[in-house]
C-alpha positions in Angstrom: 58.4 100.2 175.8 61.6 98.2 175.2 59.9 96.5 172.3 59.1 99.9 170.6 62.7 101.1 171.0 63.9 97.8 169.5 61.4 98.0 166.6 62.4 101.6 165.8 66.1 100.8 165.9 65.6 97.8 163.7 63.6 99.8 161.1 66.2 102.6 161.2 68.9 100.1 160.3 67.0 99.0 157.2 66.5 102.6 156.1 70.1 103.5 156.4 71.1 100.4 154.4 68.8 101.1 151.5 70.1 102.3 148.1 68.2 105.6 148.6 70.2 106.4 151.7 73.5 105.9 149.8 72.4 108.4 147.1 71.5 105.7 144.5 67.8 106.5 144.0 67.2 105.0 140.6 67.5 101.3 139.9 68.8 99.9 136.7 67.1 97.4 134.4 68.4 93.9 135.1 70.6 92.3 132.4 71.6 95.7 131.0 75.2 96.8 130.7 77.2 100.0 130.9 80.9 101.1 130.8 82.4 102.2 134.1 82.8 105.9 134.5 86.6 105.3 134.3 86.2 103.4 131.0 88.5 100.7 132.4 85.8 98.1 132.5 82.1 97.4 132.4 79.2 96.8 134.8 76.0 94.7 134.6 72.7 95.4 136.3 71.9 92.5 138.7 68.4 91.1 139.5 68.2 93.6 142.5 68.5 96.6 140.1 72.1 97.5 141.2 75.1 98.0 139.0 77.9 95.4 139.7 81.4 94.9 138.3 81.3 92.6 135.3 84.8 92.8 133.7 87.9 94.8 133.1 89.3 95.8 129.7 92.8 94.7 128.8 95.8 97.0 128.8 95.8 99.8 126.3 92.0 99.5 125.7 89.0 101.4 126.9 85.4 100.5 127.3 83.0 101.9 124.7 79.3 101.4 124.8 77.4 100.5 121.6 73.9 102.1 121.9 72.7 100.1 118.9 72.9 96.7 120.6 73.3 97.7 124.2 76.7 96.1 124.7 80.1 97.4 126.0 83.3 96.7 124.0 86.9 97.1 124.9 88.6 98.9 122.0 92.0 100.4 121.5 92.5 103.9 122.8 91.6 106.4 120.1 89.6 103.9 118.0 87.0 105.7 115.8 84.0 103.6 114.8 82.6 104.0 111.3 78.9 104.7 111.3 76.5 103.2 108.8 76.4 105.1 105.6 79.9 106.6 106.1 82.9 105.7 103.8 85.6 103.8 105.6 88.4 105.6 103.8 
């Protein structure tokens, strides 16, 4: 009987420590990037499928994500990128 209680308690600790229990139900694709929601830095997806801190943007810059190449960039606040086919002036 003690073994069953121990086994149930052990399994319960694994369930409560899982990403699903913390509200993070979807895993990311390893080696992909994203900007933090605060736009003060960026994150990378580790081999376990979890987002982890990867870097901070310098002062007076914000993180902007380039969908075309899947990379985050720290750019000056208010920076407006020119899209292909648009005139720069």
